[in-house]
N, C-alpha and C positions, 0 to 999 in steps of 0.2 A: 450342148446337149439338145436333142430333139424331144420336145414335150407335147404329147397329145392329151388334151383335156376333154373328157366326155362328161358334159354337163346335163344332168337329167332334170334339174329344177332351176336352171339358169343361174346356178351358183358357180363360183370359181373364177370370175372375171378379174378380180383383184390379184389372185394368184397368177393368172396368165400374164398380167401386166408386169408384176414383179419379176417373173422369170424372163420376160422379153427385155426389161431394163437391164437385167443381169447379163444379157448377151446371148441367151438361149433362143432357139428357134421354136415357136409356139404355134400349134394348130388347135382350134377349139370347135367342138361340135355341140350345138344346143338341141335338145329334144323337142323344143317348141319353136314355132316360127316367131322370131323376135328380132328387133333392131339393136338389141344390146350388143355391145362389142363392135359395132360398125365403125370402121376407121381406126380402130384400137388394136385388134388382133386379126389373125388370119382365120376366118370362119370357113368351115368345110360343111358340105351338104350331107356327107355320110362318113362315119368314123371308121368303118371296116377297111377301106382301101389304104388307110394311113397307119394300121397297127404295126406292120413290118417296118415302117419308116421310123417309128418312135423308139427312143431309148428309154423313156418313162411314160407310162399311160396312167393318168390320174382320173379316177372315177369319183364323182362327187356324191353319188347316192347309191343305195343298194337294193331297191325294191322292184325296179322296172326292167332291168336287162340281165337279170341273173342267169336265165337259161341260154340266152344269146351269147353272153360273155364266157360261160363256163368252158367251152372248148379251148378258148384262148388261155384261160388259166391252166388247163391241163397241158397245153403245149408249151408252157413256160414263158409266156409273154410277160414283160416287165410291168405288171399291173399293180398299182398301189390302190387297193380298194377290196371290198368284201367279195370273196368268192361265194358260191351258192351255199355251202355248209356254214360258212362264217355268218352270212347274212341271216340264216335261220335262227341264229341265237338272239337276234333282235325281232325279226318279223314273226317268228313262231314262239309265243311266250312259253309254250310247253317246253321248248328246247332250252330256252334261257333259264327257266326254273330248274330244269334238270341239271344245267351246268353249274348253277349255284349250289344245289344240294350235293352234287358229286364232289364239289370242292369244300364241303363242310360249312357253307355259309347259310345261316338261318334266314328263312324267308317268311313273309306274312302269310297267314292262313287264307284260304280262298275256296270257293265252290264253283264248279263248272256247270253251265246251263246251256240248253238249246231251246228250252220252253220259256217264253215270257211269263206265262201264268205261274209256273213253278218258281221262277225268280221273284215275282211279286209276292207270292205267299211267303217265301223265305225271308224277304226284307221285312215284311209286316210282323212275322213271328219273332225275328231277332230284335227288331225295333232298335237298331243302332246303325251308325254310319258305315257304308261300304262305298267303294269306287268300282266302276265297271270298266272292263278292258276286253278287247278282242282276244280270242284264244285259238290255238291250233292252226296258226297261219292265216286266219281270217284277215283279209286285207282291208275290209270296210272299217275305216277309222271312225265312222259314225257310231260305232259300238264302244267308243271311249267316252266316259262321262265322270266328271268329279262334281258331286252335288254341292251347292252353296253351303257355307258354314252356318250352322244353327237351323238348317231347313233340310237336313240330309235325307231323312226317310221319306217325307212327303215328295221331295223333288225327284228322288230316284224312282219311286213308284210311278210318278207322272211320266218320267222319261221312258220307262220300260213299256208303259201303256202306249206312249207315242210311237215307239219303234214298232210295237205289235200292230198298231193301226196302219203304219207306213209300209208294213210287209218286209222289214229288213230281216235278212236271213244270216245265220252263222252262229258258231259257238262263242260264248263270252263267259267271263268270270266275274264274280262279285268278290272283291278282295277286301279284307279288313282294312278300315281306314286307321291310320296311325298318325296322331298329331305329333309335331315335332318341328325341327329345323331341316329345311331342304339343302343338301349340299352334294356336289358331284365330285368324282375323281376319275381321271383318265390317264391313258398312257399310249405310247406308240410301240407296237409289237411286230416283231419279224422273226426270221429264222434264228437270230441271236438272242431271242427273248425280249423282255421289255427294255426300253430306253432307260438310261439312268435318270432322266427328267420326268417327274410326275406332275400332272396338272391337278390342282384343286380349284374348283369353280363353283359359282353361285349364279344360277340362271334366273331371269325374270321373264316368265312366259306370257304374261297378260299385257294387253295393250295400254292400259291406263296405270297412273301412279297408284301405289298401294295394293297392287295385284288385283285391280278391278278390270272389268271388260272381257271381251273375248280372248281366247287362247291364240297366240300368234306363232307358237312354237318356241321362239326366243327373241324377246324384244331388247334385250341387253344382258350382258354377262360380265361378271368379275372373275378374273382368273389370276393365278400365280403358279409358278413352277418351283418345285423343291426337289431334293434328292432323298428325302426321308419323309414318309407319311404313314401315320397310323391307319388312316382310312384306306390307303392303297394296300397295306399289309392284310387288312381284314376283308376287303371287297374285291380287289383286282388280282393280287398275287395268287389266290386260290384257283383262279381260272386259267392259269398258265398252261397246265397240262392239256385242258380241253382246246385252247387256242393252238397248241402244237399239233394236236390230232387233226384239226380241220385246216391246217396250213394257212392260217390267217396272217395277213400282212396289212397293217393299217392302224388306225386309231380305234380305241375301245373306251367307252365311257360307262360308268355306273352312276346312276342318279339315285340318291339315298335319302332317307329320312332318319335323323338321329332323334330318338325319342326322349322323353323327359328323364329317363334313367341313364341316358348316355349311350344306349345301344343303337348302332346303325342298322337299318333295314333296307336292302336293295329294292328299288321300285322298278327299274327297267334298265336294259342294256342298249347302248347305241353302238352299232358296228360300222362306223363310217365317220368321216370328219363331221363335226358339229358346225352349224351355220347360225350366227356369225362367229362361233368360236374359232374356226380356222382363220377367218379374216383377222381376228384379234391376235391370234398366235403370231401371224406373219410380222406384226409390228414388233414383237418381242425377239424375233429371230436375229441371230448374229451370223453373218456370212451368207453364203449363197442360198437362195430361197428354195431350191429343189434338189441339189446334189445330196443332201442328207436323206431325202426320200428314196433315191436310188440306192444309196448305201444301206438303208434299212431293208430294202428287198434283198440285198446281198448279205445280210446278217451282220452289218456293221452299225455301230451307233455313233454317228458323228454330229448329232444334234447339239447346237450351241444356242443358248438362249439367255436373255437378260433375266436375272432373278429378282424381278421387281413385280409390282402389282399392276395389272392392266384392267381398265374399265372400258367396255365397249358399248356403244349406244347406236341403235338402228335408226336411221332417218328415213321417213316414208312420206307419201302424200297421196292425194286422190282418195279413192274409196277403200284403200287398204284397211284392214285385211279382208273385207267382205267380198269384194269383186275379184276379178282376174288380176294377178300381179302385172300382167302385160297389157292392161287396159289402155287402149289408144288415146283416151282422154288424158292419160298421165304421161304422154310422150312428147318430147320436143321442148321442155322447159329449160332454158339456159341456166347453168349453175355457175354462181359467182362466189368468190371468197377463197378459192383454192390458191394457195401460194407455195413458194419454194420451201417456206418454213413449216407449213402444216401438212403438206402433201404426203409426207411419209406416214402420217397417222390416219390417212383417209383410204378406205377400201371401196372403190366404186363397185356397185353391184349391177343394177339395171341402169346402165349409162351407155352413152355412145359419143363419138367425137363430134364437136361442133366448132368449126373454124379452129382456133388454137386451144379451145377449151373442151368442156364436157357439157352435155345436156341429158335430161332424163329419158329413159327408155321403158319406163314402167313405174310401179308404185313403190317398190322396195329399192330405194335409190342408193344408199351407201351406209357404211358402218364407220363411225368415228371412234378412235381408240386414244385413251390417255394413259400415260404411264406415271408411276410414282412409288415412293418407298412406303406410303400408306394408301389406304383406300381413298381417303378424302383428298390426298394430293392428286392421285390418278383421276379422281372425279373432276377436280378443278381443271385439269388440262383438257379432259374430254369435253366438258361443257363449254369451255372457252372457245374451242374449235367449233362446236355445234353452233354457237352464236355467230361465228364468222361466215358460216355457209348460208347463202341465200339463193333462192330461185323464185320467179314470179308465180308462186302458188302457195298452197297451205301445207307448209312443212310441219310434220308431226314427229315427236319423240317423247319418251318418258324423261322426266327430270329428276327421278329419284333412284336411278340405278346405283346400288351400293349403299343406300341409306339404311336398309334393314340390318346391315352388318355391325352398325354401332351397338345394337343391343344383342345381336346373335353371336358375334365373335367371342365375347367373354364366356358365354354359356358353353359353346363348343370347346373352348380352350380349357374350361374346367374339367372336361372329360378327356383331354389329351389330344384333341383334333385341331387342325390348322394352327399349330403353335407358331409363335413369332410373327403372326400376321397382325398388323396394327390398323385400326380404323383411322 
């Protein structure tokens, strides 16, 4: 098979390497000038000339090339990724909210604002916690803010004043803050509907142990795959008709909060592969790494996966996540400790070839995945490999990925969620 990977945020290198090892022909385009992938994959300067060459086109992200890719979607190119209307369900929160409501899924109450003064008055009057999110397709992620616990009102007022002073423009919402347990559910969707395999996941977005520090997007994740899920039935299945309407093909995730009464509330939709979620998934796959994706495009569900728990840990260095992930000061560190035994559990991210091994090509270096029948067993394998990996620099990773499930799993299971999952 000929596979073209269009990498918008320097994601997808591990997928490219697994496809190549399986005997497929791979070309990869990076949206940024980077040495990642050098000596490992065939990097191309422009993706457009290779569209007709490819049997499968894998797009790693959904916000930057929507208009440019849309004609290729219309002409029936084999693209695995969000078309423009599918991407709107994530990028335009109004569209996502409408999709939930049309499917009969209850959502948290919110107010839409364009004026910082009005928003500040609203927060002071209500005197209770809210989170702020962009609205109406606003692309400025700076309008996202979750105030620190125990300091919500004062912190949000300060943040709104700061944005006003900085002159940030755009619509935003103040959404009711709901305490509870954060859990996600996702599935692969194509012309044949959802795959039989459903993913239940727990993301850790913060840099430091215990959920402290800056938001990194996803610093580590626990996932497992099942064929029956109460959370899927309540959150994802109601969206099936809308997904068919927009001809969506790819992965869709709903991140939720299960409140103290056991009711799940959707927080956001993700209409693309998650990172490092997709890297973790590849370690669970049985069989060819990309043929099942082409089958998904054609309406067939051939996904085969190990029904065990996976714990994924992101390894970084340098000034991550503050500076540029392609920081030149983080490039050229030789990586030691990769062996025939642990290589299948390692997903290189910002890496390039160095003699017979790998070296770093940025700050977001790799994802380590451990598997097990329990969370603690999968943790043990993941962290054993983390300790085996070395490079002459400041390796950073969280050491508590999965710990919170010891307390949270029994609570979720008392409400009928993530059943038969053991810590």
